[in-house]
C-alpha atoms as one frame of an Amber mdcrd trajectory, in Angstrom:
protein
 139.814  60.317 130.169 137.597  58.597 132.497 135.158  61.570 132.997 135.213
  62.269 129.540 133.046  59.510 129.140 130.953  59.518 131.996 130.067  63.274
 130.144 128.991  61.587 127.068 126.262  59.583 128.648 124.985  62.218 130.550
 124.541  64.470 127.488 122.922  61.941 126.166 120.884  61.195 129.322 119.572
  64.773 129.159 119.256  65.800 125.144 117.765  62.688 124.184 114.525  62.918
 125.716 114.846  66.142 124.752 114.717  65.458 121.169 111.835  62.732 121.372
 109.560  65.161 123.275 108.154  66.989 120.001 107.136  63.469 118.885 105.066
  62.852 121.850 101.965  65.007 120.978 102.198  64.086 117.329  99.629  60.758
 117.948  97.016  61.317 116.144  93.658  59.455 118.658  91.198  60.262 116.640
  89.847  61.931 113.550  86.667  63.428 112.496  87.764  64.357 109.068  85.196
  63.755 106.482  81.891  64.632 108.742  79.055  67.628 107.518  79.699  70.080
 110.564  76.596  71.758 108.974  74.244  69.651 109.572  74.961  67.658 112.854
  76.438  70.176 114.872  74.392  73.635 113.887  70.619  72.993 112.698  69.994
  75.289 110.004  68.094  78.317 111.261  64.691  77.677 109.796  64.542  74.055
 108.289  61.127  74.777 106.632  62.402  77.638 104.772  66.039  76.745 103.100
  67.041  74.401 100.945  70.194  71.504 101.588  72.386  74.900  99.994  70.575
  77.038 102.136  69.320  79.288  99.179  65.572  80.873 100.109  63.050  78.786
  98.476  59.397  79.313  97.940  58.054  78.637 101.129  59.742  81.513 102.894
  56.912  82.975 104.510  58.577  86.012 105.641  59.151  87.498 102.028  55.671
  87.993 100.312  54.267  90.192  97.605  53.452  92.392 100.685  57.057  92.989
 102.253  58.051  96.769 103.265  61.281  98.030 102.142  61.985  99.966 105.668
  65.001 101.312 106.386  68.103  99.489 106.190  66.214  95.965 104.094  66.225
  95.056 100.972  64.260  92.655  98.957  63.996  91.351  94.983  62.686  88.778
  92.803  64.048  85.933  90.970  62.267  83.383  89.019  58.921  83.715  91.539
  60.545  83.365  94.050  61.275  86.528  96.423  64.285  86.886  98.640  64.508
  89.979 101.345  66.184  90.783 104.482  68.025  92.930 106.862  71.517  95.147
 106.125  74.127  94.744 109.097  76.491  97.435 107.445  76.162 100.168 104.753
  77.954 103.623 104.326  79.985 105.613 101.329  83.010 104.676  99.498  86.044
 107.224  99.717  83.891 111.255  98.255  80.313 109.668  98.602  80.455 108.417
  94.951  80.461 105.448  95.777  77.984 103.517  98.539  77.580  99.776  99.468
  75.360  97.603 102.217  75.172  94.124 102.943  73.223  91.697 104.935  71.646
  88.109 105.786  68.519  87.087 104.590  65.341  86.749 106.982  64.910  83.132
 106.013  68.291  82.342 106.147  70.833  83.831 107.911  73.414  82.007 105.871
  72.395  83.744 102.835  72.025  87.659 101.922  73.237  90.042  99.291  75.869
  92.493  99.261  75.722  95.221  96.597  78.116  98.512  95.744  76.911 101.129
  93.360  79.420 103.253  91.617  77.460 106.830  91.315  77.925 109.257  88.379
  77.802 112.307  90.834  79.055 112.918  93.836  75.960 112.603  97.044  76.909
 115.458  98.257  73.133 116.914  99.293  69.720 115.661  98.094  69.784 113.856
  94.921  66.563 112.119  92.923  66.511 109.661  90.173  69.713 108.729  89.634
  70.705 106.030  87.746  73.981 103.603  88.158  75.148 100.803  85.409  78.136
 100.043  87.457  76.976  97.875  89.913  78.195  94.952  91.853  75.892  92.389
  93.165  76.291  88.869  94.868  73.541  87.249  96.695  76.054  85.062  98.918
  75.171  80.975 100.488  77.871  80.273 103.369  77.066  76.382 102.721  78.121
  76.744  99.152  81.361  77.226  97.261  79.535  79.378  94.094  77.620  82.456
  95.035  73.884  81.869  94.024  73.753  85.348  92.093  76.385  87.372  90.928
  76.874  89.849  88.466  79.634  89.923  86.157  80.168  91.797  83.142  79.663
  92.195  80.288  75.603  91.295  82.061  73.524  94.458  82.335  72.654  95.356
  85.717  71.323  98.775  86.942  70.084 100.587  90.064  67.700 103.650  90.269
  68.601 105.861  93.755  65.009 107.402  94.107  66.176 109.724  96.610  69.245
 110.569  98.717  68.381 112.984 101.757  71.677 113.850 102.709  70.812 115.073
 106.534  69.558 111.456 107.096  71.466 109.742 105.033  68.875 107.327 103.992
  68.862 106.156 100.360  66.089 104.593  98.721  65.823 102.494  95.411  65.582
  99.973  92.732  67.420  97.670  91.173  67.662  94.696  88.617  69.314  93.126
  85.988  70.958  90.104  84.433  73.128  87.560  86.776  74.958  84.713  86.736
  73.891  81.386  88.474  76.546  78.559  89.966  75.947  76.834  86.773  77.033
  79.419  84.750  73.783  79.908  83.179  71.942  83.570  83.479  68.796  84.705
  84.855  67.051  87.873  85.841  66.883  90.103  89.010  63.563  92.040  88.878
  61.717  94.281  91.383  65.034  94.745  93.422  63.881  97.580  96.295  66.286
  98.876  98.768  66.220 101.536 101.880  69.992 101.786 103.520  70.893 104.391
 106.208  74.276 105.366 104.610
């Protein structure tokens, strides 16, 4: 019986620290909660061309009336402000009846465009002047909680594919229509242009 009590102390001496070990690392030494990491850690890409929300304003000289849409570029106008940028990816979805492209603004890397166009015909050869009203359009802002512009039904929005060259997979088109702003109001996208290699 003497040995039984001796081993009980040994069990407590070995297992008690093991049970206590997980609580050692739980002590909170400091907190960084509530800090504005967007402005304190990472400065804006172009401070004079973006607002606090990251959206492009009229001071962005990289987008202007003479902005040329080259391959993998896009542009549009809203409320007399021109937005423009490049595409980082593009391609067909499925059997060449839908294509998508997206990419950042040249004026603020934290904002950019995402478009998906559902085509009425298959793009398996050269095509010209094809219009689609089935379009997903977003102009996002990584600083905010909502997209700066988003097309949702029943709002009218259309894309006109001016040309699709099957050999090069380059599609050129125009777009425009009604979109929602984060506050729920409706605004117009006009003079939209893109030239994308799918």
